[in-house]
Residue, then its C-alpha position, 0 to 999 in steps of 0.5 A: x978524768x974530771x976536767x975544768x970543762x966538765x966542771x964548767x958544764x956540770x955547774x953551769x959556770x964560766x971559767x975562772x982561776x977559782x974553778x981550777x982551785x976548787x977542782x984541784x981541792x976536790x981531787x985532793x980531798x978524794x985522794x986524801x980519803x983513799x980514792x985514786x984518780x980514775x980515767x973514764x969513770x963517771x962516778x969519780x967525775x961526779x964525786x969531783x964535780x959535786x964536791x968542787x961545786x960545793x966548794x965553789x957555792x960556799x966560797x963566800x958564805x960565812x954562814x955555810x959550813x964549808x967543811x960539811x961534805x955533801x952526803x952524795x960525795x960521801x956515798x960516792x967516796x965509799x963506793x969508789x973506795x971499794x971498786x978496784x982502782x985499776x978498773x979503768x972504765x965503768x960499765x955504761x960509761 
């Protein structure tokens, strides 16, 4: 499952309340898109971390389109939607 420690490692960031907000927002976006949370599933974690990092990187940039989800997240979302939700673990994970 995507964690704050994993996000800090993925994005090379220090812990802050903002990171927790971005992590939860990314998980919520995926849930709203029809992707259920996955334990020990690297593609789910990557989608969460990539979207949370996008939110974090664009948080203060008025020029950035914060609503434009990175294409990698869209691709992962489609893959995760088609994967069985009860799968639990991913081969090689």
